[in-house]
SERO-4910 file (N, C-alpha, C, O; in steps of 0.05 Angstrom, whole numbers):
BEGIN
 pado doro    nc1    nc2    nc3   cac1   cac2   cac3    cc1    cc2    cc3    oc1    oc2    oc3
  Met    A   2365   2548   4604   2361   2577   4600   2351   2582   4572   2360   2570   4553
  Ala    A   2332   2600   4569   2321   2607   4543   2341   2622   4526   2358   2636   4537
  Glu    A   2338   2618   4501   2356   2631   4482   2350   2661   4480   2327   2669   4477
  Pro    A   2371   2679   4481   2366   2707   4479   2357   2716   4452   2364   2704   4431
  Ile    A   2340   2737   4451   2331   2749   4426   2339   2778   4427   2330   2793   4443
  Asp    A   2357   2785   4408   2366   2813   4406   2346   2828   4389   2338   2819   4367
  Ile    A   2337   2850   4399   2317   2867   4385   2329   2894   4380   2338   2908   4398
  Val    A   2330   2902   4355   2339   2929   4347   2315   2944   4337   2302   2936   4318
  Phe    A   2309   2967   4350   2285   2982   4344   2290   3012   4346   2311   3020   4356
  Asp    A   2271   3027   4336   2273   3056   4337   2266   3066   4365   2243   3068   4372
  Gly    A   2287   3072   4380   2283   3081   4408   2270   3108   4410   2262   3116   4432
  His    A   2267   3123   4388   2253   3149   4389   2224   3146   4383   2209   3165   4384
  Cys    A   2215   3122   4377   2187   3116   4371   2172   3109   4396   2177   3088   4408
  Val    A   2153   3125   4404   2138   3120   4428   2122   3094   4426   2122   3078   4445
  Phe    A   2110   3090   4403   2094   3065   4399   2112   3041   4402   2105   3022   4416
  Cys    A   2135   3041   4389   2154   3018   4391   2163   3013   4419   2163   2990   4429
  Thr    A   2171   3034   4433   2180   3032   4460   2159   3021   4479   2165   3004   4495
  Arg    A   2135   3031   4476   2113   3021   4493   2106   2992   4487   2101   2976   4505
  Ala    A   2106   2985   4461   2099   2957   4454   2120   2938   4465   2113   2917   4476
  Leu    A   2146   2945   4463   2167   2928   4474   2166   2928   4504   2172   2907   4517
  His    A   2158   2950   4517   2156   2950   4546   2134   2931   4555   2137   2916   4575
  Met    A   2112   2930   4540   2090   2911   4547   2100   2882   4544   2094   2866   4561
  Leu    A   2115   2877   4523   2125   2849   4519   2146   2842   4541   2147   2820   4550
  Arg    A   2162   2862   4548   2182   2857   4569   2169   2848   4595   2180   2832   4610
  Arg    A   2145   2859   4601   2131   2851   4625   2122   2822   4624   2119   2809   4645
  Leu    A   2119   2811   4600   2112   2782   4596   2137   2765   4595   2135   2740   4597
  Asp    A   2160   2777   4592   2185   2762   4588   2197   2753   4615   2217   2764   4624
  Val    A   2184   2733   4627   2194   2724   4653   2220   2708   4651   2234   2706   4671
  Ala    A   2227   2699   4627   2252   2684   4623   2275   2704   4616   2298   2695   4613
  His    A   2268   2729   4613   2288   2750   4606   2304   2744   4581   2329   2745   4581
  Val    A   2290   2737   4560   2304   2731   4534   2308   2756   4517   2325   2757   4500
  Met    A   2292   2777   4523   2294   2801   4506   2319   2818   4513   2324   2824   4537
  Arg    A   2334   2825   4492   2356   2843   4495   2351   2866   4475   2354   2861   4451
  Gln    A   2344   2889   4485   2335   2911   4468   2359   2930   4462   2375   2936   4480
  Tyr    A   2360   2939   4437   2380   2958   4429   2367   2980   4412   2352   2975   4394
  Asp    A   2372   3005   4420   2362   3028   4405   2378   3031   4380   2402   3033   4380
  Ser    A   2364   3032   4357   2378   3035   4331   2393   3061   4329   2411   3064   4312
  His    A   2386   3081   4346   2400   3107   4345   2427   3106   4359   2443   3124   4358
  Asp    A   2433   3084   4374   2459   3080   4386   2477   3067   4365   2484   3044   4367
  Thr    A   2484   3083   4346   2497   3073   4322   2524   3058   4327   2530   3039   4313
  Glu    A   2539   3067   4347   2564   3053   4352   2559   3024   4362   2572   3006   4353
  Val    A   2540   3021   4380   2534   2994   4390   2523   2977   4368   2530   2954   4365
  Ile    A   2505   2988   4352   2493   2973   4330   2514   2965   4310   2515   2942   4301
  Arg    A   2531   2983   4302   2553   2977   4283   2571   2956   4293   2580   2938   4278
  Thr    A   2578   2957   4319   2597   2938   4331   2584   2910   4335   2595   2890   4328
  Arg    A   2560   2911   4347   2547   2886   4355   2532   2872   4332   2530   2847   4331
  Phe    A   2522   2888   4314   2505   2877   4292   2515   2887   4265   2500   2901   4251
  Pro    A   2539   2879   4256   2549   2889   4231   2531   2880   4207   2531   2893   4186
  Met    A   2516   2858   4211   2499   2849   4190   2475   2867   4185   2461   2864   4165
  Leu    A   2470   2886   4203   2448   2905   4200   2457   2932   4188   2442   2951   4188
  Ala    A   2481   2933   4177   2491   2958   4164   2471   2964   4142   2466   2948   4124
  Gly    A   2462   2989   4142   2443   2998   4121   2414   2989   4125   2398   2994   4108
  Ala    A   2408   2978   4148   2381   2969   4154   2362   2993   4156   2370   3014   4165
  Asp    A   2337   2989   4149   2317   3010   4149   2302   3011   4176   2279   3003   4177
  Phe    A   2316   3020   4196   2305   3020   4223   2280   3039   4226   2265   3036   4244
  Glu    A   2277   3057   4207   2254   3075   4208   2229   3061   4199   2207   3070   4205
  Asn    A   2232   3038   4186   2209   3023   4175   2203   2997   4189   2182   2985   4185
  Ala    A   2222   2987   4205   2218   2961   4218   2237   2957   4241   2259   2969   4242
  Met    A   2229   2939   4259   2247   2930   4279   2260   2904   4268   2250   2892   4250
  Phe    A   2282   2897   4281   2296   2873   4273   2301   2856   4297   2306   2866   4319
  Thr    A   2300   2830   4294   2309   2811   4315   2331   2795   4303   2332   2788   4279
  Val    A   2350   2788   4321   2372   2770   4313   2370   2746   4332   2373   2749   4357
  Val    A   2367   2723   4321   2364   2698   4336   2384   2678   4324   2382   2671   4300
  Arg    A   2402   2668   4340   2422   2649   4330   2437   2659   4305   2443   2643   4288
  Gly    A   2442   2685   4304   2456   2697   4282   2439   2702   4257   2448   2714   4238
  Arg    A   2413   2694   4258   2395   2700   4236   2380   2725   4241   2371   2731   4263
  Val    A   2376   2741   4220   2362   2766   4222   2334   2764   4212   2329   2753   4190
  Tyr    A   2315   2775   4227   2287   2776   4219   2278   2805   4220   2287   2820   4238
  Arg    A   2261   2812   4201   2253   2840   4198   2222   2843   4201   2207   2826   4192
  Gly    A   2214   2865   4214   2185   2872   4215   2167   2850   4227   2171   2841   4249
  Tyr    A   2147   2842   4211   2127   2823   4220   2141   2797   4229   2134   2786   4250
  Phe    A   2161   2787   4214   2174   2762   4221   2192   2766   4246   2195   2746   4261
  Ala    A   2202   2789   4250   2217   2795   4275   2199   2794   4299   2205   2782   4319
  Phe    A   2175   2805   4296   2155   2805   4318   2146   2776   4323   2143   2769   4347
  Lys    A   2142   2761   4302   2134   2733   4305   2156   2717   4321   2149   2702   4339
  Trp    A   2181   2721   4314   2203   2708   4329   2204   2717   4358   2209   2701   4376
  Leu    A   2199   2742   4362   2199   2753   4389   2178   2739   4406   2183   2731   4429
  Leu    A   2153   2737   4395   2132   2724   4410   2138   2695   4416   2131   2684   4437
  Arg    A   2151   2681   4397   2159   2653   4401   2177   2649   4425   2177   2629   4438
  Gly    A   2193   2670   4431   2212   2668   4453   2200   2675   4480   2214   2672   4501
  Ile    A   2175   2684   4481   2163   2693   4506   2138   2676   4511   2117   2681   4501
  Pro    A   2141   2655   4528   2119   2637   4532   2092   2650   4540   2071   2641   4532
  Leu    A   2093   2671   4556   2068   2684   4564   2054   2698   4540   2031   2706   4542
  Ala    A   2069   2702   4518   2057   2714   4494   2047   2693   4474   2036   2700   4453
  Trp    A   2052   2667   4480   2044   2646   4462   2015   2646   4454   2008   2638   4432
  Pro    A   1996   2655   4471   1968   2656   4462   1964   2673   4437   1944   2669   4423
  Leu    A   1982   2691   4431   1980   2708   4407   1991   2694   4382   1984   2701   4360
  Leu    A   2007   2673   4386   2020   2661   4363   2002   2648   4342   2008   2650   4319
  Pro    A   1979   2636   4350   1962   2625   4329   1954   2645   4307   1950   2637   4284
  Leu    A   1953   2670   4314   1946   2691   4294   1968   2692   4272   1962   2700   4250
  Phe    A   1992   2685   4279   2014   2686   4260   2017   2661   4243   2033   2660   4225
  Tyr    A   2000   2641   4249   2001   2616   4234   1975   2610   4219   1972   2589   4207
  Val    A   1956   2628   4220   1931   2626   4204   1939   2626   4175   1956   2642   4167
  Pro    A   1927   2609   4158   1933   2610   4130   1930   2639   4118   1910   2652   4123
  Gly    A   1951   2647   4104   1951   2674   4093   1964   2695   4110   1969   2717   4101
  Ser    A   1969   2688   4135   1981   2708   4153   2008   2718   4145   2016   2741   4150
  Ser    A   2024   2700   4132   2051   2709   4123   2049   2728   4100   2069   2742   4094
  Ala    A   2026   2729   4086   2023   2748   4064   2010   2774   4075   2018   2796   4067
  Ile    A   1991   2771   4093   1976   2795   4103   1992   2808   4126   1992   2833   4128
  Gly    A   2005   2792   4143   2019   2803   4166   2039   2825   4160   2039   2846   4172
  Pro    A   2057   2820   4140   2076   2841   4133   2063   2867   4124   2073   2889   4128
  Arg    A   2040   2865   4110   2026   2889   4102   2014   2904   4126   2016   2929   4127
  Val    A   2003   2890   4145   1993   2902   4169   2016   2915   4184   2013   2938   4194
  Tyr    A   2038   2900   4187   2061   2911   4201   2071   2937   4188   2076   2957   4201
  Ala    A   2072   2937   4161   2081   2960   4146   2063   2984   4151   2072   3007   4153
  Trp    A   2037   2979   4152   2017   3001   4157   2022   3012   4185   2022   3037   4188
  Val    A   2025   2995   4204   2029   3004   4232   2056   3020   4233   2057   3041   4245
  Ala    A   2076   3010   4220   2102   3024   4220   2100   3052   4207   2111   3071   4218
  Arg    A   2085   3054   4185   2082   3080   4172   2066   3099   4190   2070   3123   4189
  Asn    A   2048   3089   4206   2030   3105   4222   2037   3106   4251   2021   3115   4268
  Arg    A   2059   3095   4259   2066   3092   4287   2067   3118   4302   2062   3118   4326
  Arg    A   2074   3139   4289   2076   3165   4303   2048   3175   4311   2044   3189   4331
  Arg    A   2028   3168   4295   2000   3176   4300   1988   3158   4321   1972   3168   4338
  Val    A   1994   3132   4321   1981   3114   4340   1997   3111   4366   1988   3097   4384
  Gly    A   2020   3123   4367   2038   3120   4390   2026   3128   4417   2032   3116   4437
  Cys    A   2008   3147   4417   1996   3156   4442   1974   3138   4452   1966   3140   4475
  Ser    A   1963   3121   4434   1940   3105   4442   1948   3078   4453   1930   3063   4462
  Leu    A   1973   3071   4454   1981   3045   4464   1985   3046   4494   1992   3026   4506
***
């Protein structure tokens, strides 16, 4: 059985919800476990390590107890979904670890504007 990936995201964000919905359709192994960051009691109980996390600016993944934020959270999420593996080479191009977080931050800042186009 594939290892579960816990995803904590802004459930009020249309862009975020749609993006995760698209990935869930590729998740044939059912590794994704999604949690709305606005469900504060569940987040506080299940993910105490995320206390004070900036959910308005990034999603988080928790894999084997390790926390990943933003771009790196998305990268880990793709690693867990074999049907998404064709996208992974983009995350390993030289310089992607420097550029990727900037692109992710731009999308996060503008997600309310781009939410309808996904």
